[in-house]
C-alpha positions in Angstrom: -2.7 19.4 2.5 -5.6 21.8 1.9 -6.0 22.7 5.6 -3.7 25.0 7.5 -2.3 24.1 10.9 -4.4 25.9 13.6 -2.5 28.7 15.3 -2.2 28.2 19.1 -4.4 30.7 20.9 -1.5 31.9 23.1 0.2 33.3 20.0 -2.3 36.1 19.9 -3.1 36.3 23.7 0.4 36.7 25.1 3.7 38.2 24.3 6.5 35.8 23.6 8.3 36.8 26.8 5.2 35.7 28.8 5.0 32.2 27.4 5.4 29.2 29.7 7.8 26.4 28.9 4.9 24.3 27.7 3.8 27.1 25.4 7.3 27.5 24.0 7.4 23.7 23.2 4.0 24.1 21.6 5.2 27.0 19.5 8.3 25.0 18.3 6.0 22.1 17.5 3.6 24.4 15.6 6.5 25.9 13.6 7.8 22.4 12.8 4.4 21.3 11.5 3.9 24.5 9.4 7.4 23.9 7.8 6.5 20.2 7.1 3.2 21.2 5.5 4.9 23.8 3.3 7.5 21.2 2.2 4.7 18.8 1.4 2.8 21.4 -0.6 6.0 22.3 -2.5 6.6 18.6 -3.3 3.0 18.3 -4.5 3.4 21.4 -6.7 6.6 20.1 -8.3 5.0 16.7 -9.0 2.0 18.4 -10.5 4.2 20.5 -12.8 6.2 17.5 -13.9 3.1 15.4 -14.5 1.6 18.2 -16.7 4.9 18.5 -18.6 5.0 14.8 -19.1 1.4 14.8 -20.3 2.3 17.5 -22.9 5.3 15.4 -24.1 3.1 12.3 -24.5 0.5 14.2 -26.3 3.1 15.7 -28.7 4.5 12.2 -29.3 1.1 10.7 -30.0 0.3 13.5 -32.4 3.4 12.7 -34.4 2.6 9.0 -34.8 1.0 7.9 -38.1 -0.9 4.7 -37.9 0.1 2.4 -40.7 -1.7 -0.9 -40.0 -3.7 -2.6 -37.3 -4.2 -6.3 -37.2 -4.5 -9.4 -34.9 -1.4 -11.6 -34.9 -1.5 -15.4 -35.1 -1.3 -15.7 -31.3 -4.3 -13.3 -30.8 -2.4 -10.2 -29.9 -3.4 -6.8 -31.3 -0.6 -5.4 -33.3 -0.2 -1.8 -34.5 2.4 -0.8 -37.0 3.4 2.9 -36.8 5.8 5.3 -38.3 6.9 8.6 -36.8 7.8 11.8 -38.5 10.0 12.9 -35.6 12.4 11.3 -33.2 12.3 12.3 -29.5 15.4 12.7 -27.5 15.2 12.9 -23.7 18.1 14.3 -21.8 
């Protein structure tokens, strides 16, 4: 995703009217690849924004938790009893 699609050399060497059928197909394929890359980059950007937002929410929730008691239960599991000052509502 970091690299761009290389521009075909005939884009700069010839006018569009002078392209051969093969070059026209290559141009269409190039434009298709560029569009796909842009869509992938946009998806990645959106996922990154959502991930950072979720990290902020989790951090905020963790800040609001007050640890009451930590102990080992009879079956050997670690148990933490917590209380929270705020409730979180997700819409």
